[in-house]
C-alpha positions as CSV (number, residue, x, y, z in Angstrom):
1,M,-36.6,32.8,66.0
2,D,-32.9,33.0,65.2
3,E,-31.0,30.1,63.9
4,A,-30.1,28.3,67.3
5,L,-33.7,28.3,67.8
6,I,-35.2,26.7,64.8
7,K,-32.8,24.1,65.0
8,K,-33.5,23.3,68.5
9,G,-36.9,22.8,67.3
10,L,-36.9,21.4,64.2
11,D,-34.3,18.5,65.8
12,I,-37.0,18.2,68.0
13,L,-39.4,17.7,65.4
14,A,-37.3,15.5,63.5
15,E,-37.3,13.3,66.5
16,N,-41.3,12.6,67.1
17,D,-41.7,12.9,63.1
18,P,-39.8,10.9,60.9
19,D,-41.2,12.6,57.5
20,V,-40.0,16.0,59.2
21,K,-36.1,14.2,59.4
22,A,-36.2,12.3,56.2
23,G,-37.2,16.1,54.6
24,L,-34.7,17.9,57.1
25,E,-31.9,15.6,55.9
26,L,-33.5,16.2,52.0
27,V,-33.2,20.1,52.2
28,G,-31.5,21.7,55.2
29,Y,-32.1,24.1,58.2
30,P,-34.1,27.2,56.9
31,D,-33.0,30.9,57.2
32,P,-34.7,32.7,60.2
33,R,-37.0,35.3,59.1
34,I,-36.7,38.8,61.4
35,R,-39.0,41.3,60.7
36,P,-38.7,44.7,63.0
37,H,-42.2,45.3,65.5
38,G,-44.3,48.0,65.1
39,F,-46.1,50.1,61.6
40,E,-43.7,49.9,59.1
41,T,-43.5,45.8,58.7
42,L,-47.9,46.3,59.2
43,L,-47.6,48.2,56.1
44,R,-44.6,46.0,54.4
45,I,-47.6,43.0,54.7
46,I,-50.0,45.0,53.4
47,V,-48.1,45.7,50.3
48,G,-46.9,42.8,49.6
49,Q,-50.6,41.1,49.5
50,Q,-51.8,39.6,45.8
51,I,-48.7,40.8,43.8
52,S,-45.0,39.2,42.9
53,T,-42.6,39.8,45.2
54,E,-40.9,41.9,42.6
55,A,-43.4,44.1,42.5
56,A,-44.2,44.5,46.1
57,A,-39.7,45.4,46.2
58,G,-40.3,48.2,43.6
59,I,-43.3,49.8,45.4
60,L,-41.5,49.4,49.0
61,G,-38.8,51.1,47.7
62,R,-39.8,53.6,46.2
63,L,-41.8,54.8,49.5
64,D,-38.4,54.3,51.7
65,K,-37.0,57.1,49.4
66,A,-39.8,59.5,50.5
67,W,-40.8,58.2,54.5
68,P,-37.3,58.1,56.3
69,D,-39.0,57.8,60.1
70,K,-41.5,55.1,59.3
71,S,-43.9,56.2,62.0
72,P,-47.8,55.9,61.0
73,E,-48.4,59.8,61.5
74,S,-45.5,60.4,58.8
75,F,-47.3,58.0,56.6
76,L,-50.9,59.7,56.8
77,A,-49.2,63.3,55.8
78,F,-48.6,61.4,52.3
79,N,-51.9,62.8,49.9
80,D,-53.5,60.5,47.5
81,E,-51.4,61.4,44.6
82,E,-47.7,60.4,46.3
83,M,-49.5,57.4,47.2
84,R,-50.3,56.4,43.6
85,G,-46.5,57.7,43.0
86,F,-45.1,55.3,44.8
87,G,-47.8,52.5,43.6
88,F,-50.4,51.6,46.6
89,S,-53.6,50.9,44.7
90,R,-56.6,52.6,46.1
91,R,-57.4,49.6,48.7
92,K,-54.3,49.0,49.8
93,V,-53.7,53.0,50.8
94,E,-57.2,52.8,52.2
95,Y,-56.1,49.5,54.7
96,G,-52.5,51.5,54.7
97,R,-54.0,54.6,56.7
98,G,-55.8,52.6,58.7
99,V,-53.3,51.2,60.3
100,A,-51.6,53.9,61.0
101,L,-54.9,55.6,62.0
102,A,-55.2,52.7,64.5
103,I,-52.4,53.5,65.5
104,T,-52.4,57.2,66.1
105,E,-55.8,56.7,67.9
106,G,-54.7,53.9,70.1
107,R,-57.4,51.5,69.1
108,L,-54.5,49.5,68.3
109,D,-51.9,49.2,70.8
110,I,-48.8,48.1,68.5
111,E,-46.6,48.2,71.9
112,G,-48.4,45.9,73.8
113,L,-49.2,43.1,71.4
114,P,-45.8,41.5,72.4
115,T,-47.4,41.1,76.0
116,L,-50.0,39.0,74.7
117,A,-50.6,35.1,73.7
118,D,-50.4,34.2,70.9
119,E,-54.2,34.2,70.0
120,A,-54.9,37.1,71.8
121,A,-52.2,39.2,69.4
122,I,-53.6,38.0,66.5
123,A,-57.3,38.6,67.1
124,E,-56.2,42.3,67.9
125,L,-54.4,41.9,64.5
126,V,-57.8,41.1,62.4
127,K,-59.6,43.5,63.8
128,L,-58.1,45.6,60.9
129,K,-59.0,46.4,57.5
130,G,-56.7,44.2,55.2
131,I,-55.1,42.1,58.0
132,G,-56.6,38.9,57.7
133,A,-55.6,35.5,59.9
134,W,-52.7,34.9,57.5
135,S,-51.7,38.1,57.5
136,A,-51.8,38.4,61.7
137,E,-50.2,35.0,61.9
138,I,-47.5,36.0,59.3
139,Y,-47.0,39.2,61.7
140,A,-47.0,37.3,65.1
141,M,-43.9,34.6,63.6
142,F,-42.0,37.3,62.1
143,S,-41.9,40.0,64.1
144,L,-43.1,39.1,67.5
145,G,-41.3,35.7,67.5
146,R,-43.7,33.2,68.3
147,T,-42.7,29.3,67.8
148,D,-46.3,28.0,68.2
149,V,-48.4,29.3,65.0
150,F,-48.8,28.0,61.5
151,P,-50.7,29.6,58.6
152,A,-52.5,27.3,58.3
153,D,-54.2,28.7,55.0
154,D,-51.4,29.2,53.1
155,L,-51.2,27.2,49.6
156,A,-47.5,26.6,50.1
157,L,-48.1,25.2,54.0
158,Q,-50.5,23.0,52.8
159,E,-48.7,21.8,48.9
160,A,-45.1,21.3,51.2
161,L,-47.7,19.4,53.7
162,R,-48.7,17.0,50.9
163,R,-45.4,16.5,49.7
164,L,-43.7,15.6,53.0
165,K,-47.1,13.3,54.3
166,K,-47.1,11.8,50.7
167,I,-50.7,12.4,50.4
168,E,-52.6,11.9,47.3
169,D,-54.7,15.2,47.7
170,R,-53.6,19.0,48.9
171,P,-54.6,19.7,52.4
172,K,-56.8,22.2,53.1
173,G,-56.7,24.2,56.8
174,K,-58.3,21.7,59.0
175,E,-56.9,19.4,58.1
176,T,-53.7,21.0,57.7
177,R,-53.8,21.7,61.5
178,E,-54.5,18.1,62.5
179,L,-51.7,16.8,60.6
180,I,-48.9,19.3,62.6
181,K,-51.3,19.4,66.1
182,H,-48.2,17.3,67.0
183,W,-45.7,20.0,66.3
184,S,-46.7,21.8,69.4
185,P,-45.1,23.8,70.6
186,W,-42.8,24.8,67.9
187,R,-45.5,25.2,64.9
188,S,-43.7,28.3,63.7
189,V,-40.4,26.4,63.1
190,G,-42.3,23.5,61.2
191,A,-44.0,26.6,59.2
192,L,-40.5,28.0,58.1
193,F,-39.1,24.5,57.5
194,L,-42.1,23.5,55.0
195,W,-41.7,26.8,53.2
196,K,-38.1,25.4,52.8
197,Y,-39.3,22.2,51.9
198,Y,-42.0,23.6,49.2
199,R,-38.9,24.9,47.3
200,G,-36.2,22.7,47.8
201,A,-38.0,19.3,47.6
202,P,-39.1,17.4,44.4
203,K,-42.4,17.3,43.4
């Protein structure tokens, strides 16, 4: 999703949802978040799970220096000691190698993902250990460029929606999906906006 597509989608949402219109006037349009399609991005999502942005950046910076071609085959060549040196936990070594093996063994047709519908692509990704619904949805949005995916279990999105809609309690996943159902087919654009609103809007 580039800037033009994000602006188009948000302008449509603002026409149909007065809360989005007011929020957009307050914080403005979000920037695109475009990530390469492939193993490297899946691995980066795994590395970033449940740790700070700074910690993830440190791990990935060390990995990048030793991993120029970013292929699953070369990633599998790293031994446990090298992985610990990069800063990978034992669990993330397991997840990263599992995804790499799924690609090299043909169990995940990563090149075929862009041809699948949103739900089908996400379903293929969540078959992988270490890739849950949130990770698969993030990949679909940022790497596959899908415009109608919404990671409803994301706490920041839930809190931003609570503020935007002036709801007393933070909505959970199912309620969140209901609240933004009318944003389709621009729910990914709505998510990008809510992440910006979460950072920039008054609490």
